[in-house]
C-alpha positions as CSV (number, residue, x, y, z in Angstrom):
1,X,115.6,100.3,165.1
2,X,115.4,98.2,162.0
3,X,116.5,99.6,158.8
4,X,113.8,100.4,156.3
5,X,114.0,98.7,152.9
6,X,114.2,101.1,150.2
7,X,111.4,100.9,147.6
8,X,112.1,100.8,144.0
9,X,111.1,103.9,142.0
10,X,108.8,103.6,139.0
11,X,110.7,102.7,135.9
12,X,107.8,103.9,133.9
13,X,107.8,107.4,135.5
14,X,111.5,107.6,134.8
15,X,111.0,106.9,131.2
16,X,108.4,109.6,130.9
17,X,110.7,112.2,132.5
18,X,113.4,111.2,130.3
19,X,111.1,111.4,127.3
20,X,110.0,114.9,128.3
21,X,113.5,116.1,129.0
22,X,115.0,115.1,125.8
23,X,111.9,116.2,123.8
24,X,112.2,119.7,125.5
25,X,115.9,119.8,124.8
26,X,115.4,119.2,121.1
27,X,112.5,121.5,120.9
28,X,114.4,124.3,122.3
29,X,117.3,123.8,119.9
30,X,114.9,123.8,117.1
31,X,113.1,126.9,118.2
32,X,116.5,128.6,118.5
33,X,117.3,127.7,114.9
34,X,113.9,128.8,113.7
35,X,114.3,132.1,115.7
36,X,117.4,132.9,113.6
37,X,120.1,131.8,116.2
38,X,123.0,130.7,114.2
39,X,124.7,127.3,114.9
40,X,127.5,127.4,117.3
41,X,130.0,126.3,114.5
42,X,130.5,128.3,111.3
43,X,129.4,126.4,108.1
44,X,132.5,125.0,106.7
45,X,133.9,121.5,105.8
46,X,135.0,120.8,109.3
47,X,131.5,121.5,110.7
48,X,130.0,119.2,108.0
49,X,132.5,116.4,109.3
50,X,131.4,117.1,112.8
51,X,127.8,116.8,111.8
52,X,128.2,113.6,110.0
53,X,130.4,112.0,112.8
54,X,128.0,113.1,115.7
55,X,124.9,111.9,113.6
56,X,126.6,108.7,112.8
57,X,127.4,108.0,116.5
58,X,123.7,108.8,117.4
59,X,122.4,106.4,114.7
60,X,124.8,103.6,115.9
61,X,123.6,104.3,119.6
62,X,120.0,104.0,118.4
63,X,120.7,100.9,116.5
64,X,122.5,99.2,119.5
65,X,119.7,100.2,121.8
66,X,116.9,98.9,119.5
67,X,118.6,95.8,117.9
68,X,121.1,94.7,120.4
69,X,119.7,95.7,123.9
70,X,116.0,95.8,123.4
71,X,115.7,92.1,122.5
72,X,117.6,91.2,125.8
73,X,114.8,92.7,127.8
74,X,112.5,89.7,129.2
75,X,108.9,89.9,127.9
76,X,106.1,89.9,130.3
77,X,104.7,86.5,131.1
78,X,101.0,86.0,130.4
79,X,100.1,85.5,134.1
80,X,102.1,88.7,135.1
81,X,100.6,92.0,135.8
82,X,102.4,95.0,134.6
83,X,103.2,95.9,138.2
84,X,104.7,92.4,138.8
85,X,106.7,92.5,135.6
86,X,108.3,96.0,136.4
87,X,109.0,94.7,139.9
88,X,111.5,92.3,138.4
89,X,115.1,93.9,138.8
90,X,116.3,92.1,135.7
91,X,113.6,93.7,133.5
92,X,114.2,97.2,135.0
93,X,117.9,96.9,134.5
94,X,117.6,95.8,130.9
95,X,114.9,98.2,130.0
96,X,116.8,101.2,131.5
97,X,119.9,100.3,129.5
98,X,117.8,100.6,126.3
99,X,116.4,103.9,127.4
100,X,119.6,105.4,128.4
101,X,121.2,104.3,125.3
102,X,118.6,105.8,122.9
103,X,118.0,108.8,125.2
104,X,121.8,109.4,125.0
105,X,121.7,109.2,121.2
106,X,118.9,111.7,121.0
107,X,120.7,114.1,123.3
108,X,123.9,113.6,121.4
109,X,122.2,114.3,118.1
110,X,120.5,117.3,119.6
111,X,123.8,118.8,120.5
112,X,125.1,118.1,117.1
113,X,122.2,120.0,115.6
114,X,122.7,123.0,117.9
115,X,126.4,123.0,117.2
116,X,126.2,122.7,113.3
117,X,122.6,123.2,112.2
118,X,123.1,120.6,109.6
119,X,120.2,118.7,108.2
120,X,121.9,115.2,108.8
121,X,122.2,116.1,112.5
122,X,118.4,117.1,112.5
123,X,117.5,113.8,110.9
124,X,119.5,111.8,113.4
125,X,117.9,113.9,116.2
126,X,114.3,113.0,114.8
127,X,115.2,109.3,114.5
128,X,116.6,109.0,118.0
129,X,113.7,110.9,119.6
130,X,111.2,108.7,117.6
131,X,113.2,105.5,118.7
132,X,113.0,106.7,122.2
133,X,109.2,107.5,122.0
134,X,108.4,104.2,120.4
135,X,110.4,102.3,122.9
136,X,108.5,103.0,126.0
137,X,107.4,100.7,128.7
138,X,104.4,99.4,126.8
139,X,106.7,97.9,124.1
140,X,108.3,95.6,126.7
141,X,105.0,94.8,128.5
142,X,103.3,93.6,125.2
143,X,106.2,91.8,123.5
144,X,106.1,88.1,123.1
């Protein structure tokens, strides 16, 4: 019997599942805080440092994803359909590296918010999630 070639999964579907997952994670952490669940770390100078360090790392990850990795994703050619564009392995690999970097930043910032409850961590969480939401498949398909 001949081996069956594996079909590539849908990068767009992966992006949407990552987006749903990181958004639900952040929403749960926010709801816990609004429900009165205290941060995992007590408020003190150490937890403030942790909040700023985690937030700084998350912001750097977003900046690397958006300003370093994203420009490396090839744009869709005028004659290419979106399906042909996403069937290109180089496009998928580079787009996923952007998504994983920014999604990792959002997860990291969300965990920082859960741990510290600090406003700087919540700001980093919102920035990273916004960066992820606005960096979806359509941004690569439509870039020139």
